[in-house]
DODONU-813837 format. One line per 4 residues: number of its first residue (from 1); their letters; for each residue z, y, x of N, C-alpha, C. Coordinates in steps of 0.1 Angstrom, whole numbers, plus 5000, padded with zeros to 4 digits. Layout:
<pts>
NUM	a	Z:Y:X:Z:Y:X:Z:Y:X; ...;
</pts>
This chain:
<pts>
1	mtdp	8471:8201:7514:8469:8214:7509:8454:8215:7504; 8452:8219:7492:8439:8220:7486:8432:8232:7491; 8418:8232:7489:8410:8243:7494:8414:8256:7487; 8416:8258:7474:8420:8271:7468:8433:8276:7474;
5	vslv	8443:8267:7476:8455:8271:7482:8453:8277:7496; 8445:8270:7504:8442:8274:7517:8435:8288:7517; 8426:8290:7507:8419:8303:7506:8429:8314:7503; 8439:8311:7494:8449:8321:7490:8458:8324:7502;
9	fwla	8461:8314:7510:8470:8316:7522:8463:8325:7532; 8450:8322:7535:8443:8330:7545:8441:8345:7540; 8438:8346:7527:8436:8360:7522:8449:8368:7523; 8461:8361:7520:8474:8368:7521:8477:8371:7536;
13	fvgl	8473:8362:7545:8476:8364:7559:8468:8376:7564; 8455:8376:7560:8446:8387:7565:8451:8400:7559; 8455:8400:7546:8460:8413:7541:8473:8418:7547; 8482:8408:7550:8495:8412:7557:8492:8417:7571;
17	taam	8483:8411:7578:8479:8415:7592:8473:8429:7592; 8464:8431:7582:8458:8445:7581:8468:8455:7578; 8478:8452:7569:8488:8462:7565:8497:8465:7577; 8500:8455:7585:8509:8457:7597:8501:8465:7607;
21	lata	8488:8462:7609:8480:8470:7619:8479:8485:7615; 8477:8487:7602:8476:8500:7597:8489:8508:7598; 8500:8501:7596:8513:8508:7598:8515:8511:7612; 8512:8502:7621:8514:8505:7635:8505:8516:7640;
25	alva	8493:8517:7635:8484:8528:7639:8489:8541:7634; 8494:8541:7621:8499:8554:7616:8512:8558:7624; 8521:8549:7627:8533:8552:7634:8529:8558:7648; 8519:8551:7655:8515:8556:7668:8509:8570:7667;
29	darr	8501:8572:7657:8495:8585:7655:8505:8596:7652; 8515:8593:7644:8526:8602:7642:8534:8605:7654; 8537:8595:7662:8544:8598:7675:8536:8606:7684; 8523:8604:7685:8514:8612:7694:8514:8627:7689;
33	hart	8513:8629:7676:8514:8643:7671:8527:8649:7673; 8538:8641:7672:8551:8647:7675:8553:8651:7689; 8548:8643:7699:8549:8646:7713:8541:8659:7716; 8529:8660:7710:8520:8671:7712:8527:8684:7707;
37	rvrl	8533:8683:7695:8540:8695:7689:8552:8699:7698; 8559:8689:7703:8571:8693:7712:8566:8700:7725; 8555:8695:7730:8550:8701:7743:8545:8715:7740; 8538:8717:7728:8534:8731:7725:8545:8740:7723;
41	mqaa	8556:8735:7717:8568:8744:7715:8575:8747:7728; 8575:8737:7737:8581:8739:7750:8573:8749:7758; 8560:8748:7757:8551:8758:7764:8553:8772:7759; 8555:8773:7746:8557:8786:7740:8571:8791:7742;
45	glta	8580:8783:7747:8594:8787:7750:8602:8787:7737; 8598:8779:7727:8606:8779:7715:8617:8769:7716; 8616:8759:7725:8627:8749:7726:8630:8747:7741; 8642:8743:7744:8647:8741:7757:8641:8728:7763;
49	rrap	8637:8728:7775:8631:8716:7781:8643:8706:7783; 8639:8693:7781:8649:8683:7783:8651:8680:7798; 8663:8680:7802:8666:8677:7816:8664:8663:7819; 8661:8659:7831:8659:8645:7835:8672:8638:7833;
53	ggag	8670:8625:7829:8682:8617:7827:8689:8619:7814; 8683:8628:7805:8689:8630:7792:8699:8641:7792; 8702:8648:7803:8711:8659:7803:8706:8671:7795; 8713:8676:7786:8709:8689:7779:8699:8686:7769;
57	gamp	8694:8674:7766:8684:8671:7756:8687:8658:7750; 8698:8656:7743:8701:8643:7737:8692:8640:7726; 8689:8627:7725:8680:8622:7715:8687:8623:7701; 8680:8625:7690:8687:8625:7677:8691:8611:7674;
61	plhr	8700:8609:7664:8705:8596:7661:8693:8587:7656; 8696:8574:7657:8685:8564:7653:8681:8565:7638; 8691:8567:7630:8688:8567:7615:8680:8580:7612; 8683:8591:7619:8675:8603:7617:8661:8602:7621;
65	ragq	8659:8596:7633:8645:8593:7638:8638:8584:7629; 8645:8574:7624:8638:8564:7614:8634:8571:7601; 8643:8580:7597:8640:8588:7584:8628:8597:7586; 8627:8604:7598:8616:8612:7601:8603:8605:7602;
69	qait	8604:8593:7608:8592:8585:7609:8587:8580:7596; 8597:8576:7587:8593:8572:7574:8587:8583:7566; 8593:8595:7567:8587:8606:7559:8573:8609:7564; 8571:8609:7577:8558:8611:7583:8548:8601:7578;
73	lvtr	8552:8588:7578:8543:8577:7574:8539:8579:7560; 8549:8582:7551:8546:8584:7537:8537:8595:7535; 8539:8606:7542:8530:8618:7541:8516:8615:7545; 8514:8608:7556:8500:8605:7561:8493:8595:7551;
77	wger	8501:8585:7547:8494:8576:7537:8491:8583:7524; 8500:8592:7520:8498:8599:7508:8486:8608:7509; 8483:8614:7521:8472:8622:7523:8459:8614:7521; 8459:8602:7526:8447:8594:7525:8445:8589:7511;
81	fsam	8456:8586:7504:8454:8581:7490:8451:8593:7481; 8456:8605:7483:8453:8616:7475:8438:8620:7477; 8433:8618:7489:8419:8621:7492:8410:8611:7484; 8415:8599:7483:8407:8589:7476:8408:8592:7461;
85	mgge	8418:8598:7456:8419:8602:7442:8409:8612:7437; 8404:8620:7447:8394:8630:7443:8399:8641:7434; 8391:8644:7423:8394:8655:7415:8407:8653:7406; 8412:8641:7406:8424:8639:7398:8437:8645:7405;
89	akgi	8436:8648:7418:8447:8653:7425:8452:8667:7419; 8442:8675:7414:8446:8688:7409:8454:8687:7396; 8449:8678:7387:8456:8676:7374:8470:8670:7377; 8471:8660:7386:8483:8654:7389:8493:8665:7395;
93	aedl	8488:8674:7403:8496:8684:7409:8502:8693:7398; 8494:8696:7388:8499:8705:7377:8509:8697:7369; 8507:8684:7366:8517:8676:7359:8530:8676:7367; 8529:8674:7380:8541:8674:7388:8549:8687:7388;
97	rsag	8541:8698:7389:8548:8711:7388:8555:8713:7374; 8548:8709:7364:8554:8711:7350:8566:8702:7349; 8566:8691:7356:8578:8682:7356:8589:8686:7365; 8587:8697:7373:8598:8702:7381:8596:8698:7396;
101	fkgr	8586:8690:7400:8584:8686:7414:8575:8696:7420; 8580:8706:7427:8572:8717:7433:8571:8716:7448; 8575:8704:7454:8575:8703:7468:8560:8703:7473; 8559:8706:7486:8546:8706:7492:8539:8693:7492;
105	davl	8547:8682:7494:8542:8669:7495:8544:8660:7482; 8546:8667:7471:8548:8660:7458:8536:8651:7455; 8524:8656:7456:8512:8648:7453:8511:8636:7462; 8514:8639:7475:8513:8628:7485:8522:8617:7482;
109	vyaf	8535:8620:7479:8545:8610:7476:8541:8602:7464; 8536:8610:7454:8532:8603:7441:8520:8593:7444; 8510:8598:7452:8499:8589:7454:8504:8577:7463; 8513:8579:7472:8518:8568:7480:8525:8557:7471;
113	vktv	8535:8562:7463:8542:8553:7455:8533:8546:7445; 8524:8553:7439:8516:8547:7429:8506:8536:7434; 8502:8538:7447:8493:8529:7453:8499:8518:7461; 8510:8521:7469:8516:8512:7478:8525:8502:7471;
117	apla	8532:8507:7461:8542:8498:7454:8535:8486:7447; 8523:8488:7440:8517:8477:7434:8511:8467:7445; 8505:8473:7456:8500:8465:7466:8511:8456:7473; 8522:8462:7475:8533:8455:7481:8538:8444:7472;
121	cvli	8539:8447:7459:8543:8437:7449:8533:8425:7449; 8520:8428:7450:8510:8417:7450:8511:8409:7462; 8513:8416:7474:8514:8409:7487:8527:8400:7487; 8538:8406:7484:8550:8398:7485:8551:8387:7475;
125	ggls	8546:8391:7463:8546:8380:7452:8537:8369:7455; 8525:8373:7461:8515:8362:7464:8520:8353:7475; 8527:8358:7485:8533:8350:7495:8544:8341:7490; 8552:8347:7481:8563:8339:7475:8557:8328:7466;
129	vwat	8547:8331:7459:8541:8320:7450:8535:8309:7459; 8528:8313:7470:8522:8303:7479:8532:8295:7485; 8544:8301:7489:8554:8293:7495:8562:8283:7486; 8562:8286:7473:8569:8278:7464:8561:8268:7456;
133	shsl	8547:8271:7455:8538:8262:7447:8529:8255:7457; 8525:8243:7452:8517:8234:7461:8504:8229:7454; 8502:8235:7442:8489:8231:7435:8484:8244:7428; 8471:8243:7426:8464:8255:7420:8469:8258:7406;
137	aamm	8471:8247:7398:8475:8248:7384:8489:8254:7384; 8498:8250:7393:8512:8256:7393:8512:8271:7397; 8501:8275:7404:8501:8289:7409:8496:8299:7399; 8489:8294:7388:8482:8303:7379:8492:8313:7372;
141	vplg	8502:8307:7366:8512:8315:7358:8520:8325:7367; 8525:8320:7378:8532:8330:7387:8523:8341:7392; 8511:8337:7396:8502:8348:7401:8498:8358:7390; 8497:8353:7378:8494:8362:7366:8506:8371:7364;
145	tvia	8518:8365:7366:8530:8374:7364:8531:8384:7375; 8528:8381:7387:8528:8390:7398:8518:8402:7396; 8506:8398:7392:8496:8408:7389:8500:8418:7377; 8506:8411:7367:8511:8420:7356:8522:8429:7360;
149	lala	8531:8424:7369:8542:8433:7374:8536:8444:7383; 8526:8441:7391:8520:8452:7399:8513:8463:7390; 8506:8458:7379:8500:8468:7370:8511:8476:7363; 8522:8469:7359:8533:8476:7353:8539:8487:7362;
153	lskg	8541:8483:7375:8546:8493:7385:8537:8505:7386; 8523:8503:7386:8514:8514:7387:8514:8523:7375; 8515:8516:7363:8516:8524:7351:8530:8530:7349; 8540:8524:7354:8553:8529:7353:8556:8542:7359;
157	vdma	8549:8545:7370:8550:8558:7377:8545:8569:7368; 8534:8567:7361:8529:8577:7352:8538:8578:7340; 8543:8567:7335:8552:8568:7323:8565:8576:7327; 8571:8573:7339:8583:8580:7343:8580:8595:7345;
161	levi	8569:8598:7351:8565:8612:7352:8563:8619:7339; 8557:8612:7329:8555:8618:7316:8568:8620:7309; 8578:8611:7310:8591:8612:7304:8598:8624:7310; 8598:8625:7323:8605:8636:7330:8599:8650:7326;
165	rhkr	8586:8650:7325:8579:8662:7321:8582:8666:7307; 8582:8656:7298:8584:8659:7284:8599:8665:7282; 8608:8659:7289:8622:8663:7287:8624:8677:7293; 8617:8680:7304:8619:8694:7310:8612:8704:7301;
169	ltri	8600:8701:7296:8594:8711:7287:8601:8713:7274; 8608:8702:7269:8616:8704:7257:8628:8713:7260; 8634:8711:7272:8646:8720:7275:8641:8735:7276; 8629:8737:7282:8624:8750:7284:8621:8756:7270;
173	sagi	8615:8748:7261:8611:8753:7248:8624:8757:7240; 8635:8750:7242:8647:8753:7235:8653:8767:7240; 8649:8771:7252:8655:8784:7257:8646:8796:7255; 8634:8794:7249:8625:8806:7247:8631:8815:7237;
177	pdll	8636:8811:7226:8642:8821:7216:8653:8830:7222; 8662:8824:7231:8672:8832:7237:8666:8842:7247; 8655:8837:7254:8648:8846:7263:8643:8859:7255; 8636:8856:7244:8630:8867:7237:8641:8876:7231;
181	ellv	8652:8870:7226:8663:8879:7220:8669:8888:7231; 8671:8883:7242:8677:8891:7253:8667:8901:7258; 8654:8898:7258:8644:8908:7262:8643:8919:7252; 8644:8916:7240:8644:8927:7229:8656:8936:7231;
185	inse	8668:8930:7234:8680:8938:7235:8678:8947:7248; 8673:8941:7259:8672:8949:7271:8661:8960:7270; 8650:8957:7263:8640:8967:7262:8644:8978:7253; 8651:8975:7242:8656:8986:7233:8667:8994:7240;
189	agig	8673:8989:7250:8683:8997:7258:8676:9006:7268; 8663:9005:7269:8655:9014:7278:8652:9008:7292; 8654:8995:7293:8651:8988:7306:8636:8985:7306; 8629:8986:7318:8615:8983:7319:8612:8968:7319;
193	pqpa	8600:8965:7319:8596:8950:7318:8601:8942:7329; 8598:8946:7341:8602:8938:7353:8618:8937:7354; 8625:8949:7354:8639:8948:7354:8645:8940:7343; 8639:8941:7331:8644:8933:7320:8642:8918:7322;
197	lqrv	8630:8914:7327:8628:8900:7330:8637:8895:7341; 8640:8903:7351:8649:8899:7362:8663:8897:7356; 8668:8907:7349:8682:8906:7344:8683:8894:7334; 8674:8892:7325:8675:8882:7315:8674:8868:7322;
201	svel	8666:8866:7332:8665:8854:7338:8677:8850:7346; 8684:8860:7352:8697:8858:7359:8707:8854:7349; 8707:8860:7337:8717:8857:7327:8715:8843:7321; 8702:8838:7321:8699:8825:7315:8701:8813:7324;
205	vaah	8704:8816:7337:8706:8805:7347:8716:8795:7342; 8727:8799:7336:8737:8790:7332:8733:8781:7320; 8726:8788:7310:8723:8780:7298:8710:8773:7299; 8700:8779:7305:8686:8773:7306:8681:8775:7320;
209	pdla	8686:8767:7329:8682:8769:7343:8667:8767:7346; 8660:8758:7340:8646:8756:7342:8638:8768:7339; 8640:8773:7327:8633:8785:7322:8636:8797:7331; 8649:8799:7334:8653:8810:7342:8646:8810:7356;
213	revl	8645:8798:7362:8639:8797:7376:8624:8801:7375; 8618:8796:7364:8603:8799:7363:8601:8814:7361; 8609:8820:7353:8607:8835:7350:8611:8842:7363; 8621:8838:7370:8624:8845:7383:8612:8843:7393;
217	qmvs	8606:8832:7393:8595:8830:7402:8583:8840:7398; 8581:8841:7385:8571:8850:7380:8574:8864:7384; 8586:8869:7382:8590:8882:7386:8588:8884:7401; 8592:8874:7409:8590:8876:7424:8575:8877:7427;
221	emrm	8567:8869:7421:8552:8870:7423:8547:8884:7419; 8552:8889:7408:8548:8903:7404:8552:8913:7414; 8563:8912:7420:8568:8922:7429:8561:8921:7443; 8558:8909:7447:8552:8907:7460:8537:8910:7460;
225	tndn	8530:8905:7450:8515:8907:7449:8511:8919:7442; 8519:8924:7433:8515:8936:7424:8503:8932:7416; 8502:8919:7412:8492:8914:7404:8498:8907:7392; 8501:8914:7381:8508:8908:7370:8500:8897:7363;
229	rtay	8487:8899:7362:8479:8889:7355:8480:8876:7362; 8479:8876:7375:8480:8863:7382:8493:8856:7381; 8504:8865:7381:8517:8859:7379:8519:8853:7365; 8513:8860:7355:8514:8855:7341:8506:8841:7340;
233	agls	8494:8841:7346:8486:8829:7346:8494:8817:7353; 8501:8820:7364:8508:8810:7371:8520:8804:7363; 8526:8813:7355:8537:8808:7346:8531:8799:7335; 8520:8803:7330:8514:8795:7319:8509:8781:7325;
237	trip	8505:8781:7337:8501:8768:7343:8513:8759:7346; 8523:8765:7351:8535:8757:7354:8542:8752:7342; 8541:8760:7331:8548:8756:7318:8537:8755:7307; 8531:8744:7305:8520:8743:7295:8525:8742:7281;
241	lpei	8531:8753:7276:8537:8753:7263:8530:8764:7255; 8527:8762:7242:8521:8773:7234:8529:8786:7234; 8543:8784:7233:8551:8796:7233:8550:8804:7246; 8550:8798:7257:8548:8805:7270:8534:8811:7271;
245	sift	8524:8804:7266:8511:8810:7266:8510:8823:7258; 8516:8823:7246:8516:8835:7238:8525:8846:7244; 8536:8842:7251:8544:8851:7258:8537:8859:7269; 8530:8851:7277:8523:8857:7288:8511:8866:7283;
249	qtld	8504:8861:7273:8493:8869:7267:8499:8882:7261; 8510:8882:7255:8516:8894:7250:8520:8904:7261; 8525:8899:7272:8529:8907:7284:8516:8913:7290; 8505:8905:7291:8493:8910:7296:8487:8921:7287;
253	qadi	8487:8919:7274:8481:8929:7265:8490:8942:7265; 8503:8940:7267:8511:8952:7268:8508:8960:7280; 8505:8953:7291:8501:8960:7304:8488:8967:7302; 8478:8960:7296:8465:8966:7295:8464:8978:7285;
257	ygtp	8469:8976:7273:8468:8986:7263:8480:8996:7262; 8490:8994:7270:8501:9003:7270:8510:9002:7258; 8511:8990:7252:8520:8988:7241:8534:8988:7245; 8543:8995:7238:8557:8995:7242:8563:8981:7244;
261	fsqa	8570:8979:7254:8575:8966:7257:8584:8960:7246; 8593:8969:7241:8602:8965:7230:8595:8961:7218; 8585:8969:7214:8577:8965:7202:8569:8952:7204; 8564:8950:7216:8556:8938:7219:8565:8926:7218;
265	mrtl	8577:8927:7223:8587:8915:7223:8592:8913:7209; 8594:8923:7201:8599:8921:7187:8588:8915:7179; 8575:8919:7181:8564:8913:7174:8562:8898:7178; 8564:8896:7191:8562:8882:7195:8573:8873:7190;
269	mael	8586:8878:7189:8597:8871:7184:8595:8867:7169; 8590:8877:7162:8587:8874:7147:8576:8864:7146; 8566:8865:7154:8555:8855:7153:8559:8841:7157; 8567:8840:7167:8572:8826:7171:8582:8821:7161;
273	ranr	8590:8829:7154:8598:8825:7143:8590:8819:7132; 8579:8826:7129:8570:8822:7118:8564:8808:7121; 8559:8807:7134:8553:8795:7138:8563:8783:7138; 8575:8786:7142:8585:8775:7142:8589:8771:7127;
277	miri	8589:8781:7118:8592:8777:7104:8580:8769:7098; 8568:8772:7102:8556:8764:7098:8557:8750:7103; 8561:8748:7115:8563:8735:7121:8574:8727:7114; 8585:8734:7110:8596:8727:7103:8591:8723:7089;
281	eeka	8584:8732:7082:8579:8728:7069:8569:8717:7070; 8561:8716:7080:8552:8704:7082:8560:8691:7084; 8570:8692:7092:8578:8680:7093:8585:8676:7080; 8590:8686:7073:8596:8683:7060:8586:8677:7050;
285	arlp	8573:8682:7050:8563:8676:7041:8559:8662:7045; 8561:8658:7057:8558:8644:7061:8569:8634:7058; 8581:8639:7054:8592:8630:7051:8589:8620:7040; 8583:8624:7028:8580:8614:7018:8571:8602:7023;
289	vlmt	8561:8606:7031:8553:8595:7037:8560:8586:7046; 8569:8592:7055:8576:8584:7064:8587:8575:7057; 8592:8580:7046:8602:8572:7038:8596:8560:7031; 8582:8560:7030:8576:8549:7022:8578:8536:7028;
293	vpli	8577:8535:7041:8578:8522:7048:8592:8516:7047; 8603:8523:7050:8616:8517:7047:8619:8515:7033; 8613:8523:7024:8615:8521:7009:8609:8507:7005; 8597:8504:7010:8590:8492:7006:8597:8480:7012;
297	fcim	8601:8480:7025:8605:8468:7032:8620:8467:7032; 8628:8477:7028:8643:8476:7028:8649:8477:7015; 8644:8486:7006:8650:8488:6993:8644:8480:6982; 8630:8479:6982:8624:8472:6971:8627:8458:6970;
301	pavf	8628:8450:6982:8632:8436:6980:8646:8434:6973; 8655:8443:6977:8668:8442:6970:8667:8445:6955; 8659:8455:6951:8657:8458:6937:8650:8446:6930; 8640:8440:6937:8634:8428:6930:8644:8416:6929;
305	vvli	8653:8414:6938:8663:8404:6937:8672:8406:6925; 8676:8419:6924:8686:8423:6913:8679:8421:6899; 8666:8425:6898:8659:8425:6886:8654:8411:6882; 8648:8404:6891:8641:8392:6888:8651:8380:6891;
309	gpaa	8661:8382:6899:8670:8371:6903:8676:8363:6891; 8682:8370:6881:8688:8363:6870:8678:8356:6861; 8667:8362:6859:8656:8355:6851:8652:8342:6859; 8649:8343:6872:8645:8332:6880:8656:8321:6880;
313	lsil	8668:8325:6881:8679:8314:6881:8680:8308:6867; 8678:8315:6856:8678:8310:6843:8667:8300:6841; 8655:8303:6845:8644:8294:6844:8646:8282:6852; 8651:8283:6864:8653:8272:6872:8664:8263:6866;
317	dnil	8674:8268:6860:8685:8260:6854:8679:8253:6842; 8671:8259:6834:8665:8252:6822:8656:8241:6827; 8649:8243:6838:8640:8232:6843:8648:8220:6848; 8659:8223:6855:8667:8212:6860:8675:8204:6850;
321	tgg	8680:8212:6839:8687:8205:6829:8679:8199:6817; 8666:8203:6818:8657:8198:6808:8658:8204:6794; 8665:8216:6794:8667:8223:6782:8656:8233:6780;
</pts>
């Protein structure tokens, strides 16, 4: 065994030992906190005391306990990794909310997966390379592959989140015209802003569930806090779309200046229609430029063959026959 191989082996061994010790420490800490929580609940009379010998206090199944321990472990590791991320945690939390992940531990799970998956890949891949290779030259390409795979895993989490977020925002954007149309109908029927938003969101659950849930959450915040501006700002933060930003600004201005709700919604609907028509015209204006590439590489070669081919064949035939 050469010296570089021995160095790689000891580095992998030390890393594996440190990971196992950290896992054991986290599991022990989680069990200690669980016992403390159970004792506090028993002291408060919230749970029945376990009878000696297991009577009246059966232990949960093994798979359930293992799942709880795994969740606790992921949460604690995620807390440490999210603390290491610093100021990026706020931006990541906003991206997760706009992607539809609104759980309390969404950032923690994201940080855990993004950090632990590449480390596990490097550790397992390094051990596998060391076990199957016996020279430093033979280890270079597999180690490079393992490192590239770890980087791909780390970047893949961000790419998957961006794809999910983009698809969800696209679905929400497609439902905004229906939302405005129904709001105009309800407002012209004499229904107030909050009841109209409530009724329209309930009707949109079947066709546009993501948009309906967000509007329902905004209406709930308006009713519980009586602070419409904060509820509007929360909707704009959860759905970072220009249409939603204009929608919330229109609602806010209607509350401040007393603009009739039906008039505000009709004006907003006309403005969004004009903006959508402008975007469609911009896409149509880009079509000639986009068609240039397939025209050059797909159509022009065939045209050249048809136009120049007979002349080239005639010249070649004259050269070969000596005529």
